[in-house]
KETOR-506346 format. One record per atom (N, C-alpha, C): z, x, y. Coordinates in steps of 0.1 Angstrom, whole numbers, plus 5000, padded with zeros to 4 digits. Atoms other than C-alpha are relative to their C-alpha. Layout:
ZXY;...
REM end
This chain:
501249924998;668092034284;500450145004;499649864997;668192414288;498750085004;501149924996;665992684303;500550155000;499749864998;665893064304;500150035015;499849974986;667093204337;499550145004;500549874996;665193484355;501250085005;498949914995;667293784365;500349975014;499650044987;669293694395;500250125009;499849904990;669393904427;501149965009;498950054992;672893834441;500150085013;499849934988;673893924476;500950124997;499249885003;675494274478;501549965001;498550035000;679194234468;500750105009;499249914991;681894374490;501050084991;499149925008;683694514460;499350034987;500649965012;682794684427;500649924988;499550075012;683094504393;500250114989;499749905010;684794714367;499849944986;500250055013;683694664331;501349994992;498850015007;686494544308;499750004985;500250005015;686894574270;499749864996;500250145004;687094194268;498649965003;501450044996;683794154286;499050064991;500949935009;682094414264;500049934986;500050075013;683294244233;499349875000;500650134999;682093914245;498550014999;501449985000;678594044251;499550044986;500449965014;678594214216;500049884991;499950125008;679693884201;498749915002;501250084997;676793704218;498850064994;501249945006;674293964206;500149984985;499950025014;675693934171;499649864996;500350135003;675393564171;498549975001;501450014998;671793584184;499250064988;500649935012;670893834156;500149924988;499850095012;672193584131;499449875001;500750124998;670193304146;500949895005;499050114995;673293114159;499849995015;500450014986;671593034192;501049925009;499150094993;673792744203;501450075002;498749944999;676992944196;499950115011;500249904990;675593234217;500049955014;500050074987;674992994246;501449975005;498650034996;678592884245;500850125004;499349884997;679793244245;499650045014;500549964986;677693324276;500649915011;499450104990;678993004293;501550045002;498649964999;682593124286;500150125008;500049884992;681793464301;499949975014;500250054986;680493294333;501349945005;498850084996;683493064334;501250095003;498849924999;686093344330;499750125009;500349894991;684393574355;501050005012;499149994989;686793704381;499350065013;500849964989;684093844404;498649955000;501350055000;680693744415;499050094992;500949925008;678894044399;500249974985;499750035015;680593954365;499249874997;500750125003;679193604367;498450025000;501549974999;675693734377;499650084988;500349925011;675793994349;499849924987;500250095012;676293714323;498749935000;501250074999;673393524337;498850094997;501149905003;671193834336;500050044986;500049985014;672293904301;499249904992;500850115007;670993564290;498650015003;501449994997;667793604309;499350124993;500649885007;667193954294;499849974985;500250025014;667493814259;499349864997;500850125002;665493494265;500849884996;499150125003;668493264261;499949905011;500050114990;668192934279;501449955003;498750054996;671092824300;499949855000;499950155000;672192464295;500449965014;499650054987;672892234324;501550025003;498649984999;676592274317;500250155005;499949864996;676092654320;499650025015;500450004986;674292604353;501149955009;498850064993;677192384365;501150105002;498949905000;679692654356;499650115009;500549894991;677592924373;500149965015;500050044986;677192724405;501449995005;498650014996;680992644406;500650145002;499449864998;681893014401;499450065012;500649944988;679393124428;500649945012;499350074989;680792864452;501450045002;498649954999;684292974443;500150135007;500049864993;683393324456;499549995014;500450024986;682193164489;498550035002;501449974999;678493234482;499249874999;500650135001;677192884491;498550015001;501549984999;673693004501;499450044986;500449955013;673393174467;500049894990;499950115009;674592864449;498849905003;501250084996;671892664468;498750054993;501349945006;669192904456;500049984985;500050025014;670392874420;499649854997;500350145002;670192494423;498549975001;501450044998;666692474438;499050094992;500949915007;665092774420;500249984985;499850005014;666792754386;500049864994;500050135006;667092374382;498949915005;501150084994;664892174406;498750074998;501349935001;662192444406;499450004987;500449995014;661992434368;499849854995;500250135005;661692054367;501149944992;498850055007;665191994353;500649895008;499350114994;667191684360;501550035001;498549964999;670691784373;500849884996;499150115003;673591584360;501049985011;499150044989;676391424380;500950115005;499149894996;678591734379;499350105009;500849914991;675891954394;499849945014;500350074987;674991694421;501349995008;498750004993;678691654430;500350145007;499849864995;678992034434;499150035011;500949974989;675892054455;500249925012;499650084988;677091784478;500950085009;499049914993;679992014487;499350125005;500649884996;677792314488;499149985013;500850034989;675292154512;500849985013;499150034989;678092034535;500650135005;499449874995;679592384536;499050085007;501149934993;676192514547;499649935013;500350074988;676092264575;498949904999;501250095002;673292054559;500649874996;499450135003;674991714561;498949904995;501050095004;671691534557;499750024985;500249965014;671091724524;501149954991;498850055008;674591634512;499949854999;500150155001;674091264521;498949964991;501150035010;670691264502;500550014986;499549985014;672391404471;501049894997;499150115003;675191144475;499349874997;500850125002;672590874477;499450004986;500549985014;671191014444;501049964990;499050055009;674490964428;500149854999;499950144998;674690614441;498949924992;501150075006;671290504429;500050024985;499949985015;671890654394;501249944994;498850065006;675190474391;501150104996;499049905004;677090804388;501250005009;498750004992;680690854400;500150125009;499749894992;681191074430;501450054998;498649955001;684191304428;500749995013;499250024988;686991294453;499550115011;500349894990;685991634469;498649975006;501350034995;682291524473;500149885010;499850114992;683391194488;500750045013;499349964988;685791354512;499150095009;500949914993;683191614522;499049925008;500950084992;680591354532;500649935011;499350074989;682991144551;500550095011;499549914990;684491444569;498850045009;501249964993;680991554579;499649905010;500450114991;680191214594;501049985011;499050024990;683491194611;499950115011;500149894990;682991534628;498949985009;501150034992;679691414641;500049875007;499850134993;681091084654;499049894995;501050105005;678690894631;500849904991;499050085007;681390634622;499449884993;500650115007;679090344614;499350044987;500649945013;677190554588;501150034990;498949965009;680490674575;500649874994;499550135006;681590304570;499149964988;500950035011;678490254548;500450084987;499649915011;679490554526;501449974995;498750045004;683090454527;500049884991;500150135008;682190104513;499650034986;500549965014;680290264484;501150074992;499049925007;683090504476;501149914995;498850085004;685890244476;499549904989;500550095010;683690004455;500050074986;500049935012;683490284429;501450054996;498549985003;687390304429;500350155001;499749854998;687290674441;501350005009;498849994992;690690774455;499750085013;500249944987;690690854492;501350035006;498749974993;693391024512;500249915012;499750084989;695190844540;499350035012;500749954988;693491054566;498649945001;501350065000;690090904556;500049865007;499850144994;691290554566;500350015014;499549994986;692990664598;498950045009;501149954991;690090864612;498949905001;501150094999;687490604603;500449885008;499550114992;689490314618;500050035014;499949954986;690090514649;498650015006;501349984995;686490604653;499249885002;500750124999;685090264646;500549915012;499450084988;687490104672;499550065013;500549944987;686490354699;498649975003;501450034998;682890284693;499749855000;500150154998;683489904694;499649934987;500450065012;682789834657;501349944993;498750055004;685889614652;499949934987;500150075013;684589404623;500150104988;499949895011;684089724602;501450065000;498749935000;687389874614;501049914993;499050095007;689289564602;499850004985;500249995014;687589584568;500650124994;499449875005;688689944564;501549985000;498550034999;692189834576;500549924988;499650095012;692289564548;500050084987;500149925012;691089814522;501250104999;498849914999;693790064533;501349934996;498850075003;696489804531;500149964985;500050035014;695389694496;500250124991;500049885008;694890044483;501450085000;498849914998;697990224497;501349925000;498750084999;700489944502;500950055011;499149944989;701790144532;499849925013;500250064987;702389994566;499250095009;500849924990;699990104594;500950085009;499249914991;701090394616;499849945014;500150044986;701590354653;498750035006;501449964995;698390544660;499049904996;501050105005;696490304638;500049875007;499850124992;697890004655;499550015014;500549984986;697090144689;498550015000;501550005001;693490214678;499449864999;500450135001;693089854668;500249925013;499750074987;694789734700;499050035011;501049964989;692589934724;498649954996;501350055003;689589834704;499849855003;500050144996;690389464708;499949985015;500050014985;691089514745;498650045006;501349964995;687789694750;498949904998;501050105003;685889414734;500449865006;499650124993;687889154753;500649894990;499550095010;689389004721;501549995002;498649994994;692688934739;501149954990;499050065009;694488714713;500350104989;499749915011;694088974685;500850125006;499349884994;695189254709;501549965003;498750054998;698189034718;500850004987;499350005013;698988994681;500550134996;499649865004;698989364675;501150055009;499049964990;701089424706;501449944995;498850065004;703689174694;500550054986;499649945013;703689324659;500750135002;499449884996;704489654674;501449985005;498750034994;707289504694;501049964990;499150045010;708789334664;500450114990;499649895009;708689654643;500850115008;499249904992;710589834671;499350115006;500849904993;707690044683;500049985015;500150014985;707590124720;498649975004;501350034994;704689954737;500050065014;499949934987;703990184767;499249935011;500650064988;702590104802;498550004998;501450005001;699090204792;499549884991;500450125009;698989934764;500149875008;499950124992;700389664786;499049985011;501050004990;698089754814;498649974995;501350035007;695089744790;499949864997;500050145004;695989404778;499949915013;500150084987;696489274814;498550015005;501449984996;692989424822;499149914992;500850085009;691489244792;500049865005;499850144995;692888914804;499349985014;500650014986;691788974840;498550004999;501450005002;688289054828;499449864996;500450135004;688188704813;500549895009;499550094989;689588554845;501249914995;498850075004;692688444826;501350075006;498949944993;695288544852;501349944996;498750055005;697888314838;500650084989;499549925011;698088514806;500350145004;499849864995;697788844825;501450015007;498750004993;700888744846;501149994989;499050015011;702688644814;500350134993;499849875006;702088984799;500750095010;499349924990;703189144832;501549975000;498650045000;706488954831;500750054987;499549955012;706989044794;500250155000;499949854999;706389404802;501350045008;498749974993;709189394828;501249974992;498850045008;711489214804;500350114989;499849905011;710889484777;500450145006;499549874993;711989754803;498950105002;501149904997;708489904808;499649985014;500350014986;707789984844;498550015002;501549994997;704289904857;499750115009;500549894991;702290174874;498949955009;501050044991;699590174900;498849934993;501150055008;696990104873;500249854997;499750145003;698789784863;499849915012;500150084988;698989654898;498549995005;501450014996;695389744905;499249904992;500650105008;694289544875;500249865004;499650144996;696189234887;499449975014;500650024987;694889284923;498549964998;501550025003;691289304910;499849864994;500150135007;691888994888;500149895010;499950114990;693088774917;498950005009;501149994990;690388894940;498749954993;501250045007;687788834913;499849854999;500150155001;688688464909;500249935013;500050074987;688888404946;501349985006;498750014994;692588444954;500550135006;499649884994;692788734977;501550015005;498650004995;696188624991;501050044989;499149965011;697788654957;499850144996;500349865003;696088984952;500850095010;499349924990;697689104984;501549994998;498650015004;701088984972;500450114990;499849905009;700789214943;499950145006;500249874993;699589494966;501350035008;498849974992;702689454989;501250034991;499049975010;704889444958;500050154996;500249865004;703389774948;500550105011;499549924989;704189914982;501550005001;498550024999;707789784981;500650094989;499549925011;708189984948;499850155003;500249864996;707190304967;498750064994;501349955005;703790324950;498950015011;501049984990;701190464973;498649974994;501350045005;697690304968;499150125000;501049905000;694990544957;498649945004;501350044996;691290524964;499549884991;500550115009;690690304933;500649875004;499450134995;693190044944;499449955013;500650034987;691890054979;498649944999;501450055002;688290004967;500049874994;499950135007;689389714945;500249895010;499650104990;690889534975;498849985009;501150024991;687889604998;498949934994;501150075006;685289504973;500349864996;499650135003;687289204963;499949915012;500150084988;687489084999;498549975003;501550014997;683689145003;499449894991;500550105009;682988944972;500449865003;499550134996;684988654986;499549965014;500650024987;683088675019;501050025011;499049974989;686188795038;499850145005;500449874996;684489085054;500950055011;499149964990;686789095084;501350064994;498849965007;689789125061;499850144993;500349875006;688089405042;499950115011;500149904989;687289585075;501450045005;498649974996;690889555086;500750094990;499449925011;692089695053;499550145001;500649874999;689689985056;500650085012;499549944988;690890055091;501550044999;498649965003;694490055079;500150124992;500149885009;693590315053;499850125009;500349894992;692190535080;501250035009;498849984992;695290485102;501150074991;499049945009;697390595071;499550134995;500549875004;695290915068;499450004986;500750015013;693690785036;498649985002;501450024998;689990845038;499449924990;500750085010;688090565021;498950074993;501149945007;685690654994;498649945004;501450044997;681890624997;499849864994;500250135007;682090324973;500649895008;499450104991;684390134997;499149975012;500950024989;682090195026;498749934996;501250065005;679090095005;500249854998;499750145002;680689764995;500049935013;499950074987;681389685031;498649995007;501350004994;677889785043;499249884994;500750115006;676389545017;500449875004;499550134996;678689265027;499649975015;500450024986;677889315064;498549965001;501550045001;674089295056;499949864996;500150135005;674588975037;500449905011;499650094989;676188825069;499250025012;500949974989;673388965091;500750065012;499349944989;675889165111;499550155001;500749875000;673489455117;500750105010;499349914992;675489605146;501250054993;498949965007;678489615124;499650114989;500549905009;676389805098;499950145006;500349874993;675390075123;501450065003;498749944995;678990115136;500850054988;499249965012;680490135101;499450134994;500749885006;677890385088;500250125008;499849884991;678390605119;501550044997;498649965002;682190595113;500250074986;500049935013;681590685076;499650145001;500549864999;679590995085;500950085008;499149924991;681991095113;501350034992;498749975008;684891075087;499750114990;500349895009;683091345067;499749954986;500350065013;682291105038;498550034997;501449965004;679191215018;499349874994;500750125005;676690925013;499450034986;500649985013;675390874978;498849914998;501250075003;672390714961;500249855001;499750144999;674090374961;499949955014;500050034986;674590384998;498549995005;501450004996;670890475002;499349884995;500650125006;669890184979;500349885009;499650124992;671789935000;499350005013;500649994987;670390065033;498549984998;501550015001;666790085019;499649864998;500350145002;666889725008;499949925013;499950084987;667489615044;499350065012;500849954989;665089825064;498549964998;501450045001;661389745072;499350094990;500849935009;658889845046;499350125007;500649884995;657490195052;500950105007;499149904994;660590355066;500950064990;499149955011;661990465032;500250155002;499949864999;661190835038;500850045012;499249974989;662690835072;501549984997;498650025004;665890685058;500550114991;499649905009;665890945030;500350135008;499849884991;665491225057;501449995007;498850014993;668391085076;501250024991;498949995010;670591055045;500250144995;499949865005;669791405033;500650095011;499449924989;670691545068;501549985000;498550035001;674091365064;500650084989;499449935011;674591515030;500150155003;499949864997;673691865043;501150035010;498949984990;676191825072;501349984993;498650035005;679091665053;500350074986;499849945013;678491815018;499850154999;500349855000;677192165026;500550075012;499549944987;678792215060;499050085007;501149934993;675492315075;499549915011;500650084990;673792205107;498549984997;501450025004;670492035096;499050035011;500949974989;668992095130;499550145000;500349865001;669092465124;499050034988;500949995011;666992415092;498649955002;501350064997;664192225108;499050115004;501149914996;660792405111;499149945009;500950084991;659092135131;500849945012;499350064989;660292045166;499849855001;500350155001;658691705161;499349974988;500650045012;657591515131;498949905003;501250084996;654091365135;499549924988;500750075011;653091265100;501049994988;499250015013;654491175065;500150134994;500049875006;653491515053;501050095006;498949924993;655691675080;501349964995;498750065004;658491445070;500450054986;499749965014;658191535033;500350155000;499749864999;658091905042;501450035005;498649984995;661291875062;501049964990;499150045010;662991685034;500150114989;500049905011;661991955008;500850125005;499249884994;663492225031;501549974998;498650045002;666792025031;500450014986;499650005015;666691984993;500250144995;499949865004;666192364988;501450055005;498849954994;669192435011;501249934993;498950065007;671392174993;500250064987;500049945014;670492324959;500750145001;499549864998;671392674973;501550005003;498650004995;674692584989;501049914992;499150095008;676092294968;499249944989;500850055011;674292254935;500449874994;499550135006;676491964925;499449885007;500650114992;674791754952;498549984997;501450005002;671291834939;499549874994;500450125008;671091534915;499949885010;499950124991;672091274941;498950015011;501049984989;669791434968;498649984995;501450025006;666691454946;499849854997;500250145003;667391094934;499749925012;500350084987;667390964970;498550035004;501449974996;664091144977;499049944991;501050065010;662391034945;499949855002;500050154998;663490674951;499249965012;500750034988;662090684986;498550024998;501449975003;658790834974;499449884991;500450115009;658590554947;499749885009;500150124991;659190284973;498850015010;501149984991;656490444995;498750014993;501250005008;653990434966;499450144998;500549865001;653790814964;500450054986;499749975013;653790844926;500050154996;500249865004;652491194922;501150095006;498949924994;654991344947;501349974994;498850045007;657791144930;500250074987;499949935013;656991284896;500150155001;499949854998;656491634910;501550045003;498649984996;659991614925;500949994988;499350035012;661291474892;500050134991;500249885009;659891784873;500850115007;499249894993;661392014900;501549994997;498650035003;664791854894;500350054986;499849965014;664491904857;499950154998;500149865001;663392254862;501250085005;498849934996;666592334880;501149994990;498950015011;668492244848;500849885002;499250124997;669691914862;499649894990;500350125008;669891604841;499949885010;500150114990;668491324864;500949894998;499250125001;670691034872;499349884995;500750135004;669990694856;499349935012;500650054988;669290584892;498650055002;501349934998;666490834894;498949944990;500950065010;664990714861;499649865003;500350144997;665290354872;499049985011;501050014989;663390414904;498650034995;501349985006;660490564885;499549894991;500350105009;660590304858;499649875007;500350124992;660590024884;498550005005;501449994994;657390144901;498950014989;500950005011;655690214868;499749864994;500150145005;656389864856;499249915009;500850084990;654989714888;498550024998;501449975001;651689884881;499549994985;500450035014;651689794844;499850134991;500149875007;651990164833;501150014989;498950025011;653990074801;500150134992;499949885008;653090394782;500850115007;499349914993;654390604810;501549975000;498650045001;657590404809;500750054987;499549955013;657990484772;500350155001;499849864999;657590854781;501350035007;498849984993;660390834806;501349964992;498950035008;662690654782;500250104989;499849905009;661990924757;500750125006;499349894993;663091184783;501449975001;498650044999;666290984788;500750034987;499449985013;666890994751;500250154997;499949855001;666291374751;501250055007;498849964992;668891414778;501349934995;498950085005;671191184757;500649915010;499750104990;671190934785;499749864994;500250135005;671690584771;499649915011;500450094989;669690334792;501249905004;499050094995;672190144813;499549865003;500450144997;672189774822;499049995010;501050004989;670289844854;498650034995;501349965006;667490004834;499449884993;500550115007;667089704812;499749885009;500350114990;667389464841;498750025007;501349964993;664489644859;498949964991;501150035010;662389614827;499849854999;500150145002;663189254821;499449935013;500450064987;662789154858;498550025003;501449974997;659389324861;499149934990;500850085010;658089174829;499949855003;500050144997;659188834839;499249975013;500850024988;657588874873;498549994997;501450005004;654288944855;499849894989;500150115010;654988634832;499850054986;500249945013;655088874802;501349984993;498750025007;657988714783;500150074987;500049925013;656888884750;500650135002;499549874997;657589224765;501549995004;498650024995;660889094781;500949984987;499250035012;662088974747;500150134991;499949875007;661289324732;501150085006;498949934993;663589474758;501349954996;498850055005;666289234748;500450054986;499749945014;665989354712;500550145001;499649864998;666289714724;501450015006;498750014995;669389614744;501049984988;499250035011;670889474712;500250134991;499949885008;670189804693;500950105007;499149914992;671989994721;501449955001;498650064999;674989764718;500349955014;499850054986;674489634754;499649854999;500350155000;674789254758;499449965013;500650054988;672589074783;501149945009;499150064990;674388974815;499349885006;500650124993;673888664837;498750035007;501349964992;671288854858;498850014990;501150005010;669188914826;499649864997;500450145004;669388554816;499349935012;500650064988;668488454852;498550035001;501449965000;665288654850;499249924989;500750085011;664288484816;499949865004;500150154996;665188134828;499149985012;500950024989;663488184861;498550004996;501449995005;660288284843;499649874993;500350125008;660487984820;499949875009;500050114991;661187734848;498750005008;501249994992;658187854868;498849964991;501050035009;656087804837;500249854994;499750145004;657387444834;500549984986;499550005013;659187524802;501549975001;498650034997;662487354811;500849994987;499350025012;663387274775;500550144995;499749875004;663287644766;501050075010;499149944990;665087734799;501449954997;498650065003;667987494789;500550074987;499649935013;668087664754;500650135004;499549874996;668488004771;501349995008;498850024992;671087864795;501249984991;498950025010;673187744765;500350124992;499849875006;672688074748;501050095008;499249924991;674288244778;501449954999;498650055000;677288014778;500750024986;499549975013;677688054740;500450144998;499749865001;677688424745;501350045008;498749984993;680888384766;499850045015;500349974986;679188434800;500249885009;499850114990;680188214830;498850005010;501150014991;677188094850;500450035015;499649984986;677188214886;499149925009;500750094991;675688054917;498550024998;501449975000;672388234914;499249944988;500750065012;671488124878;500049855001;500050154998;672587764886;499049955009;501150044990;670287754916;498750014993;501349995007;667487884894;499749884991;500250125008;668087594870;499849885008;500250114992;668387344898;498650005006;501449994995;665087464914;499049964989;500950035011;663487434879;500049854997;499950145003;664787084874;499249925011;500850074990;663386974908;498550024999;501449965001;660087154902;499449914989;500550085012;659786954869;500449855001;499750144997;660786624885;501249944991;498850045007;664186614868;501250005009;499149994990;666286544898;501549974996;498650045004;669286374881;500750124992;499449885006;669786684859;500450105010;499649914989;669786894890;501349965007;498750054994;672486684906;501250014990;498949985010;674486684874;500550144999;499649865001;674387064872;500850045012;499349964988;675387094908;501549955000;498650055001;678386864902;500950084991;499349925010;679387064872;500450145007;499649874993;679287384894;501249985009;498950034991;681587224919;501349984992;498850035008;683987094892;500650134994;499549885007;684187434875;500450115009;499549904990;684987624907;499050115003;500949904997;681787814910;499950025015;499949984985;681887974945;498649975006;501350044995;679087804964;499850055015;500349964987;677387924995;498949915006;501050084994;674787785019;498750004991;501249985009;672187914994;499949884990;500050115010;673187644968;499749875007;500250134993;673287354993;498649995005;501450004994;669987455009;499049974988;500950025012;668287464974;500149854996;499850145004;669787124966;499449905010;500650084990;668786964999;498550005000;501549995000;665287094998;499449934988;500550065012;664886974962;500149855001;499950154999;666186624970;499049945010;501050044990;663986595001;498650004994;501349985006;660986714982;499749894990;500250105010;661586454955;500449865005;499950134994;661986174980;501449944998;498650045001;665786154977;500850045011;499349964988;666786215013;501349945001;498750074999;669585955011;501050084992;499049925008;671286154983;500350145008;499849884992;670686465005;501149995011;499050024989;672686315034;501449984994;498750025007;675486215009;500650144997;499549875003;675786574997;500350085012;499749934987;675686705033;501349965005;498750054995;678586485042;501250064991;499049945009;680486615011;500350145004;499949864996;679786965022;500950025013;499249994988;681186905057;501449964998;498650055003;684186715044;500850104992;499349915009;685086985019;500450135006;499849874993;685287265045;499450114993;500749895007;682787455025;499250085010;500849914991;680087685039;499349915011;500650084989;678687565073;498549984997;501450025001;675287405071;499250085010;500849914991;672587635085;498749925005;501250064995;669287565103;499049954990;500950045010;667087565072;500449874993;499550125007;669287305056;499849875009;500250124991;669187065086;498549985002;501450024998;665487125090;499449924988;500550075012;664887005054;500249855002;499750144998;666586675062;499249935012;500650054988;665186625097;498549984998;501450015003;661586695086;499749884992;500250115009;661886445058;500249875008;499750124992;663386185083;498849965008;501250034991;660386215107;498849974992;501250045009;657886195078;500149854997;499850145004;659485855069;499649915013;500250074988;659185745106;498549995002;
REM end
């Protein structure tokens, strides 16, 4: 199909086009052919003039010549013209020819033109337009050229859109289009970093079949770190051994990553084996390696072995950093060894190593769990005296353990500490009220502190506003909380996920789901991916309201974000089901959790045990408790109290006494008053 082309108005050239004898003769020949009625031959001459043009004005003059004589340009002529214009770097002009001269006239471009325009669109930065044209090729069954294929893939790579790139890659290789080695390398690397290992392995297989070349060290490392990140330890081990067998040097980062992956799966036996192999291969471990092993031993409840690794690290002359120290302190706290954690923290201070706020926060939380309130006060005072700046996590721990209604007072105290330790200012000099008589006075004082924090240390604004907004939410002051939220955004700050979570939690409590969606949209605008805590808040609040339908929608959204539900999420769902006497469904979700590779913790097991007792299934409750003991789940008085109460309530006091004797004989957690009360009350009822 052909059409006549209107006279083109090219961009001003940066050079002049000089007429040549050859060009003049070609135009004369075209005129001669037209006068003799040889229309098709004249078209071919004009096409050759365009094709042989050495400058942009020459190509345009040929098109103008055709338009002036009413000669229709064929699609092939358009293709040649677009290619010549692109060759001169005038991509915007080539785009105009395509849309005005071809699409605008209702013509159907052929595969050559579409391939050229894919490259043109990409050069103009319009990747979506280039992808749309590529889709057009695909749907029509046309073959993309190598340059067009490379262009689309390169554009997606540059924008880190590797999963989309995989889709286009699959189409391209199915059409047998040749791809450079770089296409495989970058795509595999990007997919691995984003956790898309199934797709990365498919690309790896295609590369091996197509090129026949062995993978590079960089490629093997990409796969290795991808497997480690996903916790696929055996495949990571296989890649590691393949590198060793091929004589490639496996460095300390790789060995440490594999050790970390095993530790995350509580497989310390394999982690230690990798550690010894690392030493055998002549690779020296670093602080990170030892920190991973220390964390691993503490995580599975062997703090003594963790400290052996710590002492070995010291013997090698490695000084622990704050990360290592925090791992030890938090590990001790998780194992209930608060005094050991406190002693280690004090040893840090004696060694002139100031503990981080995270270490103090872990200890504060552990002290609260043991009801050691005087210890909390002393530790918090020491923390502030050491110049440590409290953060929003510290505030959250303290807020959970104060009487309701004192949230703003705590926020005021925390912000004064931030002003003193973070801004080096005396907060007393900033106060405008000698005494605070009302909540409004308190809010006014807090806002003065916030302004001063923003003025002197802008980096602390996010944390400070987050603390205030959280306190306002807990106090039920929605309007003030959202006003502060907008003030924070007006300062150009991107609010912390903690701040969003505080607002979302309160909105969910009041059933304001539309407002929650607005906040989630703001998070997306700030490119904040909702974290696990955000989803947990949503699921927990929906389950509290017995709205399982909405909770399941949140689970679908988690899957879309690539976030897997944790035990805490499953606990919310199962707890809601057991309260609704849906034990069969609760058991199904419990099995789903195990099949997902998650180990049940004490909390979710107690949820199931309470559900069984509530639904008169005492034997199942006892069986689950026995499985917990057998599998080494760390049990506290919380578990035994739940078991005893359930047995007594279901008229099984005899079994309760048996388990109480087992508890005492096993040197487990000491029975507390509520536990004894359950049995004694039941005994007197029988009397």
